C-alpha positions as CSV (number, residue, x, y, z in Angstrom):
1,M,13.4,-20.4,1.8
2,F,9.9,-21.8,0.4
3,A,9.5,-25.0,-1.8
4,E,8.3,-24.2,-5.5
5,A,5.3,-25.0,-6.6
6,A,5.1,-27.0,-10.0
7,P,3.6,-23.7,-12.2
8,R,0.1,-25.1,-13.1
9,I,-3.3,-23.5,-14.4
10,N,-6.6,-23.7,-12.3
11,D,-4.7,-25.5,-9.7
12,K,-6.9,-25.0,-6.5
13,R,-4.0,-25.2,-3.8
14,E,-2.1,-22.8,-5.8
15,I,-5.4,-20.1,-6.1
16,F,-6.0,-20.8,-2.5
17,G,-2.8,-19.4,-1.4
18,W,-2.9,-16.8,-4.3
19,A,-6.4,-15.4,-2.6
20,M,-4.9,-15.8,1.2
21,Y,-2.6,-12.9,0.1
22,D,-5.7,-10.8,-0.3
23,W,-7.0,-11.9,3.3
24,A,-3.4,-11.1,4.5
25,I,-3.2,-7.6,3.1
26,S,-6.5,-6.1,3.5
27,A,-6.1,-6.0,7.3
28,F,-3.6,-3.0,6.5
29,S,-6.6,-1.0,4.6
30,T,-9.2,-1.3,7.5
31,T,-7.6,-1.4,10.4
32,V,-4.7,0.8,9.3
33,G,-5.9,2.9,6.8
34,T,-9.5,3.4,7.2
35,V,-10.2,3.2,11.5
36,F,-7.3,3.7,13.7
37,L,-4.0,5.5,12.5
38,G,-5.6,8.6,11.0
39,P,-7.5,10.0,14.6
40,Y,-4.3,8.4,16.4
41,L,-1.7,10.4,14.7
42,A,-3.5,13.3,14.9
43,A,-4.1,12.8,18.4
44,L,-0.1,12.5,19.1
45,A,0.4,15.6,16.9
46,R,-2.1,17.6,18.8
47,T,-0.5,16.9,21.7
48,A,3.3,18.0,20.2
49,A,1.9,21.1,18.4
50,D,3.3,24.5,19.4
51,A,1.2,27.4,20.9
52,S,-0.1,28.1,17.3
53,G,-1.1,24.3,16.9
54,M,1.0,23.6,14.3
55,V,3.6,20.8,13.9
56,Y,6.6,21.0,11.7
57,V,7.7,18.6,9.0
58,L,11.6,19.5,7.9
59,G,10.4,22.9,8.8
60,V,7.1,23.1,7.3
61,P,4.0,23.9,9.2
62,I,1.2,21.4,9.6
63,A,-1.8,21.2,11.2
64,P,-2.3,18.1,13.0
65,G,-5.2,16.9,11.5
66,S,-3.6,17.2,7.9
67,F,-0.5,15.2,8.6
68,L,-1.8,11.7,7.6
69,P,-3.6,13.1,4.4
70,Y,-0.4,14.7,3.6
71,C,1.4,11.3,4.1
72,I,-1.0,9.6,2.1
73,S,-0.5,12.2,-1.2
74,I,3.1,11.4,-0.9
75,S,2.9,7.6,-0.7
76,V,0.1,7.8,-3.6
77,G,2.7,10.2,-5.3
78,M,5.7,7.8,-4.8
79,Q,3.1,4.9,-6.5
80,A,2.5,6.8,-9.3
81,M,6.1,7.0,-10.2
82,F,7.0,3.4,-9.4
83,L,4.2,1.5,-10.0
84,P,4.5,1.7,-13.8
85,M,8.0,0.4,-14.0
86,L,7.1,-2.3,-11.3
87,G,4.3,-3.2,-13.8
88,A,7.1,-3.6,-16.6
89,V,8.8,-5.8,-13.9
90,A,6.1,-7.9,-13.4
91,D,5.2,-8.5,-17.2
92,Y,8.8,-8.6,-18.5
93,S,10.8,-10.8,-16.1
94,N,10.9,-13.9,-13.8
95,Q,10.8,-11.8,-10.8
96,R,7.0,-11.7,-9.8
97,K,7.5,-14.0,-6.5
98,K,11.0,-12.6,-5.4
99,M,9.2,-9.1,-6.1
100,L,5.7,-9.7,-4.2
101,M,7.9,-11.3,-1.1
102,F,10.3,-8.5,-1.2
103,F,7.5,-5.6,-0.5
104,A,5.0,-7.9,1.6
105,V,7.9,-8.7,3.8
106,L,8.6,-4.6,4.0
107,G,4.9,-3.4,3.8
108,G,4.6,-5.8,6.9
109,V,7.3,-4.9,9.0
110,A,6.4,-1.1,8.7
111,T,3.1,-2.2,9.6
112,T,4.0,-3.8,12.6
113,L,6.1,-1.3,13.6
114,L,3.2,1.4,14.2
115,F,3.0,-0.5,17.5
116,F,6.0,1.7,18.6
117,V,4.5,4.7,17.8
118,Q,4.0,7.2,21.1
119,G,4.5,10.4,22.3
120,N,6.5,12.7,20.2
121,L,7.0,10.1,17.4
122,W,4.0,11.1,15.7
123,W,6.3,11.5,12.3
124,L,7.7,8.1,12.6
125,G,4.0,7.1,12.0
126,G,4.0,8.8,9.2
127,L,7.1,7.7,7.5
128,L,5.9,4.2,8.5
129,Y,2.6,4.6,6.8
130,V,4.2,6.1,3.4
131,I,6.4,2.8,3.4
132,A,4.2,0.0,4.3
133,N,1.2,2.0,1.5
134,L,4.1,2.3,-0.8
135,C,4.9,-1.3,-0.5
136,Y,0.7,-2.3,-0.7
137,G,0.5,-0.7,-3.8
138,A,3.8,-2.4,-5.1
139,A,3.0,-5.8,-4.0
140,I,-0.7,-5.6,-5.1
141,V,1.4,-5.4,-8.8
142,F,2.7,-8.7,-8.5
143,Y,-0.6,-10.1,-7.1
144,N,-2.2,-9.1,-10.2
145,A,0.2,-10.4,-12.6
146,Y,-0.5,-13.9,-11.2
147,L,-4.1,-14.1,-12.1
148,P,-3.6,-14.5,-15.9
149,E,-1.0,-17.7,-15.3
150,I,-2.9,-19.1,-12.6
151,A,-6.4,-18.9,-14.0
152,S,-8.0,-19.9,-17.4
153,L,-9.5,-17.3,-19.3
154,D,-12.9,-18.6,-18.4
155,Q,-11.9,-18.8,-14.8
156,R,-10.6,-15.3,-14.2
157,D,-13.8,-13.3,-12.7
158,R,-14.7,-16.5,-10.5
159,V,-11.2,-16.5,-9.2
160,S,-10.4,-12.9,-9.4
161,S,-14.0,-12.7,-7.1
162,Y,-12.8,-15.4,-4.6
163,G,-9.6,-13.6,-4.0
164,W,-11.9,-10.4,-3.4
165,G,-14.4,-12.1,-1.2
166,I,-11.6,-13.7,0.8
167,G,-9.8,-10.6,1.6
168,Y,-13.4,-8.8,2.1
169,L,-13.6,-11.5,5.1
170,G,-9.9,-11.3,6.4
171,G,-9.9,-7.7,6.4
172,G,-13.3,-7.3,8.3
173,L,-12.3,-10.2,10.6
174,L,-9.3,-8.7,12.2
175,L,-10.8,-5.3,12.0
176,L,-13.8,-6.6,14.4
177,L,-11.3,-8.3,17.2
178,N,-9.7,-4.4,16.9
179,L,-12.7,-3.0,17.8
180,I,-13.3,-5.4,20.3
181,L,-10.3,-4.8,21.9
182,Y,-10.4,-1.1,21.8
183,T,-14.0,-0.8,23.0
184,F,-13.4,-3.2,26.2
185,S,-9.6,-2.0,26.6
186,D,-10.1,-0.7,30.3
187,R,-11.4,-4.4,31.1
188,I,-9.1,-6.0,28.6
189,L,-5.5,-4.1,29.3
190,G,-6.6,-1.8,32.5
191,P,-7.7,2.0,33.1
192,D,-6.8,4.5,30.7
193,S,-5.3,1.6,28.3
194,G,-7.1,3.2,25.2
195,G,-3.8,4.3,23.6
196,L,-1.8,0.9,24.0
197,A,-5.1,-0.4,22.4
198,V,-4.8,1.1,18.9
199,R,-1.1,0.7,19.5
200,I,-1.9,-3.2,19.6
201,N,-4.5,-2.9,16.5
202,L,-2.0,-1.3,14.4
203,G,0.9,-3.6,15.0
204,S,-1.4,-6.6,14.8
205,A,-2.2,-5.5,11.3
206,G,1.1,-6.1,10.5
207,I,1.4,-9.6,12.1
208,W,-1.3,-10.4,10.4
209,W,0.3,-9.3,6.9
210,L,3.1,-10.7,7.6
211,G,1.5,-13.8,9.2
212,W,-0.8,-15.1,6.5
213,Q,1.4,-14.5,3.5
214,L,3.6,-17.7,4.5
215,I,0.3,-19.5,2.9
216,T,0.6,-17.2,-0.3
217,F,4.5,-18.0,-0.8
218,S,4.6,-21.9,0.3
219,R,1.7,-22.4,-2.3
220,L,2.5,-19.7,-5.1
221,G,4.6,-20.9,-7.6
222,E,7.1,-19.0,-9.8
223,R,6.8,-17.9,-13.2
224,H,9.1,-18.0,-16.0
225,A,9.0,-14.4,-18.1
226,T,5.9,-14.4,-20.5
227,R,7.0,-11.5,-22.8
228,E,10.5,-10.4,-23.4
229,L,11.3,-6.8,-23.4
230,P,11.4,-4.8,-26.8
231,P,14.5,-3.9,-28.7
232,G,15.9,-0.9,-27.1
233,E,13.6,-1.1,-24.2
234,N,14.2,-1.4,-20.3
235,F,12.1,-1.7,-17.2
236,L,12.3,2.5,-16.6
237,T,10.6,3.0,-20.2
238,I,8.2,0.4,-21.2
239,G,6.0,1.1,-18.6
240,Y,5.2,4.5,-19.0
241,M,5.7,4.2,-23.0
242,Q,2.7,1.0,-22.3
243,L,0.4,3.5,-19.9
244,G,1.1,6.2,-22.9
245,R,-0.4,4.0,-25.8
246,L,-3.3,3.2,-23.1
247,M,-4.0,6.5,-22.7
248,Q,-3.2,7.5,-26.1
249,V,-0.8,10.2,-25.2
250,P,2.7,11.0,-25.5
251,T,4.8,9.3,-23.2
252,W,6.4,12.5,-21.6
253,Q,2.9,13.9,-20.6
254,V,2.4,10.0,-18.7
255,A,5.6,10.9,-16.7
256,L,4.7,14.4,-15.9
257,L,1.3,13.2,-15.2
258,S,2.7,10.9,-12.4
259,L,3.9,13.7,-10.5
260,L,1.5,15.3,-10.1
261,P,0.2,13.6,-6.9
262,L,3.6,14.9,-5.5
263,A,3.8,18.3,-6.7
264,T,0.4,19.2,-5.4
265,P,0.8,18.8,-2.1
266,A,4.4,20.1,-2.5
267,L,2.8,23.7,-3.5
268,V,0.7,23.3,-0.4
269,L,3.2,22.7,2.2
270,L,5.3,25.6,0.3
271,G,2.4,27.9,1.7
272,L,1.1,28.7,-1.7
273,P,-2.4,29.4,-1.1
274,S,-4.1,28.1,-4.6
275,G,-1.7,24.8,-4.2
276,W,-4.7,22.4,-4.6
277,Q,-6.6,24.7,-7.4
278,C,-3.3,24.0,-9.3
279,C,-5.0,20.3,-10.1
280,P,-6.4,21.4,-12.6
281,F,-4.3,23.8,-14.6
282,W,-1.5,21.3,-14.2
283,A,-3.0,18.3,-15.8
284,R,-4.2,20.6,-18.5
285,W,-0.7,22.1,-19.3
286,V,0.6,18.5,-19.3
287,C,-1.9,17.2,-21.5
């Protein structure tokens, strides 16, 4: 699909391509996660709520304003479970570019589809956000794994800051354009077009993500695995083992701790009044 660049270190062309992924992905954080999606989904859910002011997900009542926070918790919980394994894939395989492409494209498509969320489809907005945010975190794992491969030790801080700065500019630029469209939506799109403006802004973050990443994939070379898996280990176990060594706790404790972000909102959704207060007790029991 893309011509493979010959892997070299401190290559300006490849470093620029790497940094442009931060430009592409930062719009998801600014436009979708920070500004527009939360209030928009809350407004849709509030309109669809019953007489008690609640909406229902799998039969569980949820306040409209709490719907997106629950979705965020679920997506973060899924990241906690899967990212250690994906980190092992990034470290011990030569699939970094393919995996980065997979999660980047899937996340961009899910974000673009937010344009179609309206009316009673508030639940679809939550589902798409969970998918997009999970892909966002997964892609970052493979994106960051490239840094020591494209920059020498003495250049890594500079290259990392360069990528961060490019991302800051990209996310800020699209957000500025989105805010202009929303603020002047009546003049640009017609009367009472605020909802349409929000949908365009949400979808534009996905198109931005998909479009600019093409520069990344055209310039970023594939790398061979730098390490081989230890004997008897696999991608499922090695990630948790490495995290356990870093935290200086047994692997089983790391695995249970990774379930914490999912277990806590589940307790709340089941109606247990002290669900969020269970966090310290769960962590204390595990550790």
